[in-house]
Steps between C-alpha positions, in 0.01 A plus 500: 500500500165318535491590871558867426237507228249322722562748778469787254160377373377447856625847592314661211180319596537600865575858393179513298304362793659751738405783268134393503520509880714810551329716237185501712703574812682779316167657400360487851814612681633733233176682420298472821790483749338203675756246631279203418646208694211274400604506136660157533171381650318619185746286301431192714124562516480535123697179460258314727201642313663397175578141599143466630361615166738267315396212724142556382597489133512873427725617217842615621473857368144541626618369839775766505259778410239377749756480780616850413148641511415335834822621657449846354158512666649402836780752464259775399280441806802509732630823345161671490378425851822461701815640337311813390456591867879486550602721208849641554560294816783268407540301823125423540491397133795265553334343804163466328638340185729273700203391715296423190793298364484273804119482482504404133773243568295335777183503290683332212638239740151434635333477159768331289689315780877491528563261212684648199302533179676484165267495200627349179621729228213565256503246218536766228805645679685175562808391314807691387627704208827391340737783407856432381488151641375617840154449648315784673178425695204663333327590828794700632526687172128576527554650846760732346269594212209574736727718715610702195141544380384619843801732529409667170130517596581664837738748333230601251241524779708718733681719245273524196136485609264751657449265794877490559517879484225526762680251724827696474315824569335348805840385629679830436238736643179335634323827607541663157403175328178494702430860412512425126259210545729198529365239742832432671368254760339280234819507291708391798262212566534405132882509522503290817262245345712487183812432709321221689374350171849496350636324808222242487550438129872455569407241764299300245782524244750388760296211642620235247854639534536553877200307644274655764551444872468681837778754539526576129379854572793587726745338259384717208449828692873563568578439132241759397640746754855452371387547139317826578788640708752399236306632200347806667156552647235587244720410202363223279828488310680466831267219604563320169879531513515432872289185462740342253805604703356338812385196298855439381657571841252271676539201269875525444563577866301198616679272252856628516534640853218349711659607829514863381179505297325761716816711527518511119128580485491782756841657435394690183202643688727622780739661250213675325363630830841646585609629159169580325208497748242578230587177316651437158211663310320686776467878518622720783198632688534855623 
């Protein structure tokens, strides 16, 4: 029973972390139709920025916000000056983002070396909460709480604000949106930067949990891809539900069936692609 509960808590924490990562990917791919294969690199780059800030005594939450802003700036520059020139060209976008993923990986290796970094859990988030005789780590519960708060904030932003309405209008019909005065190109840069910032913030949140090391980017990227395909592109609810499904499958698969862990992880994605290509909560695009 203790093993199952431990795995469940770890799965919930990983699910929250995956949502922070995949929500940004879902925004970029679902709204802008950019297959951003450097999204895992934003996660790793943000984690490295975060551990550097923490190593210099910066507050944990300020380090997360700072890493998000720096990564958002980098992502915005890449989108504005490079990806913008490849609008609607899927294969060149794939090659460009994949190339940048390798470049960012090599730069991180050069700057931060190949040694793994694992910052300590912030002092105010250490310890555990006792519920019904069981202990639940505070930090992992905080990851879940942060994921829920960001999910609600993104839902309000996209569905209930004027900015969200302009973004949706720019996605549905860019020429008409430009005619009525919406600056579509600036909105798309904002969305891309927001996705990069969410990935970087997820990297900082995950650093005490996963540690930071070369290759982390290409370990997290497939998980984000699976979540988005499973939940449906452009669906925040799909990203949320898909993240927790994959979190449970990943942890329980690794613990119970280690030889079949990746089969268990990828099989639901394959079934969704065959039976419901738009994903669990995605919409059919005409």
